[in-house]
Residue frames as a rotation matrix with the C-alpha (Angstrom) as fourth column:
MET 1
0.207 -0.938 0.279 -178.74
0.822 0.321 0.470 -146.68
-0.531 0.132 0.837 58.46
THR 2
0.854 0.017 -0.521 -176.88
-0.161 -0.942 -0.294 -143.58
-0.496 0.335 -0.801 57.26
LEU 3
0.631 -0.683 0.366 -174.18
0.695 0.289 -0.658 -143.16
0.344 0.670 0.658 54.70
GLY 4
0.501 -0.513 0.697 -170.98
-0.240 -0.856 -0.458 -141.29
0.832 0.062 -0.552 55.37
GLY 5
-0.330 -0.807 -0.490 -169.60
0.188 0.452 -0.872 -143.22
0.925 -0.380 0.002 58.28
GLY 6
-0.961 -0.269 0.062 -170.38
-0.003 -0.215 -0.977 -141.45
0.276 -0.939 0.206 61.54
GLY 7
-0.340 0.905 -0.255 -174.13
0.906 0.388 0.170 -141.47
0.252 -0.173 -0.952 61.40
GLU 8
-0.032 0.306 -0.952 -174.24
0.559 -0.784 -0.271 -137.75
-0.828 -0.541 -0.146 62.03
GLY 9
0.599 0.305 0.741 -175.36
0.791 -0.372 -0.486 -135.12
0.127 0.877 -0.463 59.54
PRO 10
-0.234 -0.678 0.696 -173.76
0.463 -0.708 -0.534 -131.73
0.855 0.197 0.480 59.04
PRO 11
-0.747 -0.060 -0.662 -173.48
0.651 -0.270 -0.710 -129.55
-0.136 -0.961 0.241 62.14
PRO 12
0.360 0.933 -0.022 -176.50
0.919 -0.358 -0.167 -127.34
-0.164 0.040 -0.986 62.84
PRO 13
0.058 -0.319 0.946 -176.26
0.497 -0.813 -0.304 -123.73
0.866 0.488 0.111 61.67
PRO 14
-0.853 -0.385 -0.352 -175.20
0.495 -0.387 -0.778 -121.18
0.163 -0.838 0.521 64.28
PRO 15
0.064 0.916 -0.396 -178.04
0.931 -0.198 -0.308 -119.40
-0.360 -0.349 -0.865 66.10
PRO 16
0.303 0.087 0.949 -179.05
0.617 -0.777 -0.126 -116.00
0.726 0.624 -0.289 64.73
PRO 17
-0.792 -0.601 0.106 -177.62
0.334 -0.572 -0.749 -112.93
0.511 -0.558 0.654 66.48
PRO 18
-0.320 0.701 -0.637 -179.75
0.872 -0.046 -0.488 -111.54
-0.371 -0.711 -0.597 69.31
PRO 19
0.411 0.519 0.750 -182.03
0.748 -0.662 0.048 -108.62
0.521 0.541 -0.660 68.44
PRO 20
-0.590 -0.611 0.527 -180.80
0.216 -0.749 -0.627 -105.14
0.778 -0.256 0.574 69.37
PRO 21
-0.669 0.348 -0.657 -181.95
0.704 0.011 -0.710 -103.88
-0.240 -0.937 -0.253 72.78
ALA 22
0.345 0.884 0.314 -185.16
0.916 -0.391 0.094 -101.87
0.206 0.255 -0.945 72.85
GLY 23
0.977 0.114 -0.178 -184.44
0.150 -0.968 0.200 -98.19
-0.150 -0.222 -0.964 72.44
GLY 24
0.178 -0.983 -0.050 -180.77
0.475 0.042 0.879 -98.80
-0.862 -0.180 0.474 71.70
GLY 25
-0.595 -0.478 0.646 -179.37
0.795 -0.230 0.562 -96.33
-0.120 0.848 0.516 69.22
GLY 26
-0.141 0.638 -0.757 -182.46
0.392 -0.667 -0.634 -94.13
-0.909 -0.386 -0.156 69.38
GLY 27
-0.014 0.224 -0.975 -184.19
-0.561 -0.809 -0.178 -92.48
-0.828 0.544 0.136 66.48
GLY 28
0.753 0.387 0.533 -184.02
0.124 0.712 -0.692 -95.48
-0.647 0.587 0.488 64.16
GLY 29
0.646 -0.579 -0.497 -180.76
-0.762 -0.450 -0.466 -94.30
0.047 0.680 -0.732 62.61
PRO 30
0.376 -0.584 -0.719 -177.68
-0.101 0.746 -0.658 -96.37
0.921 0.320 0.222 62.04
PRO 31
0.833 -0.088 -0.547 -176.10
0.541 0.341 0.769 -97.92
0.119 -0.936 0.332 65.11
PRO 32
0.803 -0.590 -0.091 -173.29
-0.501 -0.749 0.433 -95.97
-0.323 -0.302 -0.897 66.77
VAL 33
0.677 -0.656 -0.332 -169.87
-0.025 0.431 -0.902 -96.60
0.735 0.619 0.276 65.29
SER 34
0.892 -0.450 -0.036 -167.19
0.111 0.141 0.984 -97.93
-0.437 -0.882 0.176 67.61
VAL 35
0.680 -0.732 0.037 -163.65
-0.248 -0.278 -0.928 -96.69
0.690 0.622 -0.370 67.00
ASP 36
0.714 -0.518 -0.471 -160.60
0.699 0.556 0.449 -98.32
0.030 -0.650 0.759 68.57
VAL 37
0.636 -0.512 0.577 -158.32
-0.254 -0.845 -0.471 -95.59
0.729 0.153 -0.667 69.93
SER 38
0.981 -0.189 -0.039 -156.37
0.113 0.394 0.912 -97.75
-0.157 -0.899 0.408 72.37
THR 39
0.088 -0.996 0.032 -153.02
0.591 0.078 0.803 -97.38
-0.802 -0.052 0.595 70.57
PRO 40
-0.131 -0.198 -0.972 -151.53
-0.543 -0.806 0.237 -95.08
-0.829 0.559 -0.002 67.94
GLU 41
-0.966 -0.257 -0.009 -151.48
-0.158 0.564 0.810 -98.02
-0.203 0.784 -0.586 65.51
SER 42
-0.451 0.869 0.205 -155.18
0.826 0.493 -0.273 -98.74
-0.339 0.046 -0.940 66.01
ILE 43
0.204 0.482 -0.852 -155.99
0.092 -0.876 -0.474 -95.06
-0.975 0.018 -0.223 65.45
LEU 44
-0.536 -0.477 -0.697 -154.07
-0.648 -0.297 0.701 -95.13
-0.542 0.827 -0.150 62.16
ASP 45
-0.928 0.245 0.280 -155.89
0.343 0.854 0.392 -98.32
-0.143 0.460 -0.876 61.15
GLU 46
-0.034 0.979 -0.200 -159.25
0.737 -0.110 -0.667 -96.66
-0.675 -0.170 -0.718 61.85
LEU 47
0.082 0.011 -0.997 -158.26
-0.327 -0.944 -0.037 -93.56
-0.941 0.329 -0.074 59.87
GLU 48
-0.821 -0.457 -0.343 -157.22
-0.474 0.210 0.855 -95.67
-0.319 0.864 -0.389 56.90
ARG 49
-0.736 0.589 0.334 -160.53
0.601 0.795 -0.077 -97.60
-0.311 0.144 -0.939 56.93
CYS 50
0.330 0.922 -0.200 -162.67
0.796 -0.386 -0.465 -94.50
-0.506 -0.006 -0.862 56.53
SER 51
-0.193 -0.369 0.909 -162.44
0.837 -0.545 -0.044 -91.74
0.512 0.752 0.415 53.90
LEU 52
-0.961 -0.202 -0.188 -162.38
0.269 -0.834 -0.481 -88.08
-0.060 -0.513 0.856 54.91
SER 53
-0.560 0.820 0.122 -165.89
-0.547 -0.476 0.688 -87.58
0.622 0.319 0.715 53.57
GLN 54
0.118 0.587 -0.801 -167.11
0.351 0.730 0.586 -90.51
0.929 -0.350 -0.120 55.70
TRP 55
-0.547 -0.358 -0.757 -165.49
0.831 -0.122 -0.543 -88.94
0.102 -0.926 0.364 58.78
ALA 56
-0.961 0.235 0.143 -167.20
-0.231 -0.972 0.045 -85.64
0.149 0.010 0.989 57.93
ASP 57
-0.152 0.956 -0.252 -170.56
-0.298 0.199 0.934 -87.45
0.942 0.217 0.254 57.64
ARG 58
-0.039 0.090 -0.995 -169.99
0.756 0.654 0.029 -89.14
0.653 -0.751 -0.093 61.00
THR 59
-0.814 -0.330 -0.478 -169.14
0.574 -0.585 -0.573 -85.91
-0.090 -0.741 0.665 62.80
GLN 60
-0.791 0.587 0.172 -172.11
-0.460 -0.756 0.466 -84.08
0.403 0.290 0.868 61.25
ALA 61
-0.022 0.814 -0.580 -174.41
0.055 0.581 0.812 -86.86
0.998 -0.015 -0.058 62.45
LEU 62
-0.661 -0.314 -0.682 -173.28
0.639 0.240 -0.730 -86.36
0.393 -0.918 0.042 66.06
LYS 63
-0.920 0.333 0.208 -175.38
-0.385 -0.867 -0.317 -83.23
0.075 -0.371 0.925 66.61
GLY 64
-0.064 0.954 -0.294 -178.55
-0.727 0.157 0.669 -85.12
0.684 0.256 0.683 65.71
ARG 65
-0.020 -0.001 -1.000 -177.59
0.360 0.933 -0.008 -88.08
0.933 -0.360 -0.018 67.86
PHE 66
-0.900 -0.327 -0.290 -176.87
0.388 -0.292 -0.874 -85.88
0.201 -0.899 0.390 70.86
GLU 67
-0.670 0.718 0.188 -180.17
-0.720 -0.690 0.074 -84.05
0.183 -0.086 0.979 70.40
GLN 68
0.134 0.720 -0.680 -182.03
-0.384 0.671 0.634 -87.37
0.913 0.177 0.367 70.16
ALA 69
-0.357 -0.336 -0.872 -180.30
0.614 0.619 -0.490 -88.64
0.705 -0.710 -0.015 73.33
ARG 70
-0.996 -0.002 0.088 -181.20
-0.058 -0.740 -0.670 -85.41
0.067 -0.673 0.737 75.14
LEU 71
-0.297 0.954 -0.034 -184.84
-0.841 -0.245 0.483 -85.75
0.453 0.172 0.875 74.10
GLU 72
0.143 0.319 -0.937 -184.97
0.047 0.944 0.328 -89.41
0.989 -0.091 0.120 75.18
ALA 73
-0.711 -0.451 -0.539 -183.42
0.560 0.099 -0.823 -88.53
0.424 -0.887 0.182 78.55
ALA 74
-0.859 0.450 0.244 -185.94
-0.506 -0.815 -0.281 -85.75
0.073 -0.365 0.928 79.07
LYS 75
0.018 0.920 -0.391 -188.78
-0.681 0.298 0.669 -88.14
0.732 0.254 0.632 78.25
LEU 76
-0.223 -0.142 -0.965 -187.48
0.474 0.848 -0.234 -90.61
0.852 -0.510 -0.122 80.84
LEU 77
-0.926 -0.180 -0.333 -187.60
0.378 -0.421 -0.824 -87.87
0.008 -0.889 0.458 83.47
GLU 78
-0.427 0.820 -0.381 -190.81
-0.438 -0.556 -0.706 -86.28
-0.791 -0.134 0.597 82.18
PRO 79
-0.564 0.134 0.815 -192.71
0.523 0.821 0.227 -88.80
-0.639 0.554 -0.533 80.04
LYS 80
0.444 0.835 0.324 -195.07
0.811 -0.221 -0.541 -86.18
-0.380 0.503 -0.776 78.62
VAL 81
-0.094 -0.541 -0.836 -192.39
0.061 -0.841 0.537 -83.65
-0.994 0.000 0.112 77.68
GLN 82
0.729 0.349 0.589 -192.85
0.624 0.017 -0.782 -82.05
-0.283 0.937 -0.205 74.27
ARG 83
-0.427 -0.904 -0.023 -190.23
0.765 -0.374 0.524 -80.40
-0.482 0.206 0.851 72.15
VAL 84
0.777 0.581 -0.243 -190.87
0.377 -0.738 -0.559 -76.85
-0.505 0.343 -0.792 70.98
ASP 85
-0.179 -0.808 0.562 -188.80
0.983 -0.117 0.144 -75.58
-0.050 0.578 0.815 68.08
LEU 86
0.215 0.182 -0.960 -188.21
0.328 -0.939 -0.104 -71.87
-0.920 -0.293 -0.261 68.35
PRO 87
0.955 0.157 0.253 -188.25
0.290 -0.289 -0.912 -69.70
-0.070 0.944 -0.322 65.22
ARG 88
0.006 -0.998 -0.065 -184.84
0.747 -0.039 0.664 -69.04
-0.665 -0.052 0.745 63.69
ARG 89
0.701 0.138 0.700 -183.97
0.624 -0.594 -0.508 -65.75
0.345 0.793 -0.503 62.11
THR 90
-0.529 -0.848 -0.018 -181.56
0.802 -0.493 -0.337 -62.87
0.277 -0.193 0.941 62.18
LEU 91
0.576 0.716 -0.394 -182.79
0.811 -0.560 0.169 -59.99
-0.100 -0.417 -0.903 64.32
LYS 92
-0.196 -0.670 0.716 -181.73
0.760 -0.565 -0.321 -56.48
0.619 0.481 0.620 63.34
ASP 93
-0.629 0.015 0.777 -183.50
-0.306 -0.924 -0.230 -54.26
0.714 -0.383 0.586 65.86
GLU 94
-0.905 0.280 0.319 -185.68
-0.302 0.104 -0.948 -54.11
-0.299 -0.954 -0.009 68.97
ALA 95
-0.007 0.970 -0.244 -188.91
-0.951 -0.082 -0.299 -54.36
-0.310 0.230 0.923 66.98
GLU 96
0.106 -0.026 -0.994 -187.79
-0.621 0.779 -0.087 -57.62
0.776 0.627 0.066 65.33
LEU 97
-0.884 -0.439 -0.162 -186.71
-0.118 0.545 -0.830 -58.95
0.453 -0.715 -0.533 68.73
ALA 98
-0.608 0.727 0.318 -190.12
-0.613 -0.176 -0.770 -58.12
-0.505 -0.663 0.553 70.20
ALA 99
0.273 0.723 -0.635 -191.87
-0.956 0.278 -0.095 -59.85
0.107 0.633 0.767 67.29
TRP 100
-0.271 -0.468 -0.842 -189.64
-0.363 0.859 -0.360 -62.92
0.891 0.208 -0.402 67.67
LEU 101
-0.976 -0.096 0.197 -190.27
-0.215 0.240 -0.947 -63.11
0.044 -0.966 -0.255 71.42
GLU 102
-0.208 0.975 0.081 -194.01
-0.864 -0.144 -0.482 -62.89
-0.458 -0.170 0.872 70.83
GLU 103
0.314 0.285 -0.906 -193.90
-0.786 0.613 -0.080 -65.71
0.532 0.737 0.416 68.26
ALA 104
-0.609 -0.607 -0.510 -191.73
-0.177 0.731 -0.659 -67.88
0.773 -0.311 -0.553 70.52
GLU 105
-0.839 0.346 0.420 -194.06
-0.465 -0.055 -0.884 -67.26
-0.283 -0.937 0.207 73.48
GLU 106
0.152 0.946 -0.287 -197.10
-0.979 0.104 -0.175 -68.27
-0.136 0.308 0.942 71.38
ARG 107
0.071 -0.188 -0.980 -195.44
-0.503 0.841 -0.198 -71.53
0.861 0.507 -0.035 70.37
ILE 108
-0.872 -0.462 -0.163 -194.45
-0.076 0.458 -0.886 -72.37
0.484 -0.760 -0.434 73.94
ARG 109
-0.626 0.701 0.342 -197.82
-0.653 -0.232 -0.720 -71.43
-0.426 -0.674 0.603 75.45
GLY 110
0.175 0.714 -0.678 -199.58
-0.948 0.307 0.079 -73.49
0.265 0.629 0.731 72.78
LYS 111
-0.097 -0.302 -0.949 -197.72
-0.140 0.948 -0.287 -76.61
0.985 0.105 -0.134 73.91
LEU 112
-0.881 -0.313 0.355 -197.77
-0.359 -0.046 -0.932 -75.90
0.309 -0.949 -0.072 77.67
SER 113
-0.053 0.944 0.325 -201.48
-0.997 -0.031 -0.070 -76.65
-0.056 -0.328 0.943 77.83
ASP 114
0.672 0.268 -0.690 -200.62
-0.435 0.897 -0.075 -80.25
0.599 0.351 0.720 76.83
GLY 115
0.864 -0.397 -0.309 -197.81
0.500 0.617 0.607 -80.70
-0.050 -0.679 0.732 79.39
PRO 116
0.420 -0.780 -0.464 -194.18
0.062 -0.485 0.872 -79.77
-0.905 -0.395 -0.156 80.04
VAL 117
0.991 -0.119 0.056 -192.07
0.040 -0.132 -0.990 -78.43
0.126 0.984 -0.126 77.17
MET 118
0.222 -0.974 -0.042 -188.40
0.584 0.098 0.806 -78.63
-0.781 -0.203 0.591 76.27
ILE 119
0.989 0.078 -0.127 -186.84
-0.043 -0.669 -0.742 -75.83
-0.143 0.739 -0.658 74.24
């Protein structure tokens, strides 16, 4: 015998949300932000929800996200692909260019022995 009339307890809690898909978002960063741009009013609403500094942070994060997506796509096509970061510097003459090319070649050749490289 139960108290409260109907014999039923409180409704069960809702099920937890499903886990994110494997590999979705890439790189372990925050999930992609969806912005509604279907109407001028929705665009204004989105602009009012986010400060200018937040928009700047979002746009700066795009370069990293695109690079991560490019690397993941390359790995799907070539599972053993390795990324080689080339040296960055300002070159002032032919001698500096030759030295830079030699350093870049050494880095690439060092990785090529382990499989394909992406630069």
